[in-house]
N, C-alpha and C positions, 0 to 999 in steps of 0.2 A: 474504510472500504467493510462490508458484512463478512462475518467470522463463519466460514464453513463449518458444517456439522461435524465434520469429522476431525478439526481442528480445536476445538471449541475446550475442551479439555487441557489443551496446551497453555492455554491464558490463565493468568492467576484469577483467584474468583473476584478482587478487588481492580480491575481492567477497566472498568468505565470509570473508575472515579482516577486511575493512572493516566487514562486517555485525555479524559477533559482534566485536568490538571495542567498536562503538556499542551493540550489545545488553545487552552484559553487565559491558562497563569501566567505560563512561561513563555507561549507565543504570543498573546492577544489576540488571539483570534484571526491572526496570519498566517499565513502557509510559511514554514522556516528553510524551506527548500534553496540550498545555496548551490547548485548545480548538481548533487548529489542523484538525478533523476536522467542527468544529459543534457540538461539546456541548461545554457549558458545566460543564468539570470542576471548577468551584473555582479549584483550581490545580494541578492534574495529575491526569491519569487514575490510578486506582488499582489495574489490572490488573498480574499479576505472571506472569511464564514458568513453566510448570507447576501452576498453582494454580488455581481456580474464578474464571471473571470474574465481578465481583462484579455487573454486570448481567446477564449472561445464563447464566451457569453450567457455559459451558462451559471446557474448559480451554485456557489462555491460550498461544497461539506467538509468542511473541514474534518481529516482523517490523521491516525498516529499511526506511522508506520516504524517498522522494526528495519534498522538500515541492514543489518545482518540474516534478516527474514527468517528470524528463529523467536516464535511466539514467548518462549519463557525465556530471554533476553531482556526484561523490560528496565534497565539500566538506563537512568535518563541520556547517556553518551549514546545509546543506542537508539533512542527513540526521537521522531522529529515530526512535529506538526505537520500535515502536508493535503494540498488540495487533491482533489481527486487526478488532475490531470497530471503532476508531480509524481502521487502516488501507484498510479497505473502503470507511468513509465518506467520506475523505480523497481517495479516486479513484471516488466514485461517479460522475463526470460521465463518466469517461472508461469507465469499468465501461457504462455506460447508453449511449454511442456505438457501443461493441464490441457489443453483445448487438441494438442497433438495425441493426447492418450485416449481423450475422450473420442475423439475422430476412429481411432483404431478399435477401441471397444465397440462403439456404435455397429462398424463394418467387420466386427468379430477378425479382427486379426491382431496378431503379435506385431510390434514396432519392430522390424527388421533392425535398426539402427543401434535401440537402445535393449533390445531384445526382453522388455516390457511386456507383459503377458496384457490380453486383452481383457 
């Protein structure tokens, strides 16, 4: 997943090398999700980098996900190689929160439930 400009400084300088090692050396180019995304894959998601996703048919671009959603935490136990489908599902609550903030900002209102300013 692309790193948003406001979060870029939170990643280590060698993030590209860390991510490549997780995705291709450790995971062998295959999604490592074993249900962290909320889908029961049986054992492990079968999506492979560069091939059609078995569920969606789209070409898989393997990503590296932080299980705790903290970019500074780059320990191997916190990182998983994930296809876009699994990574988006893992981060769905963050995407929903950001989408909500964006909608409120565009209409110039505060979020009445969280108190976040527009």
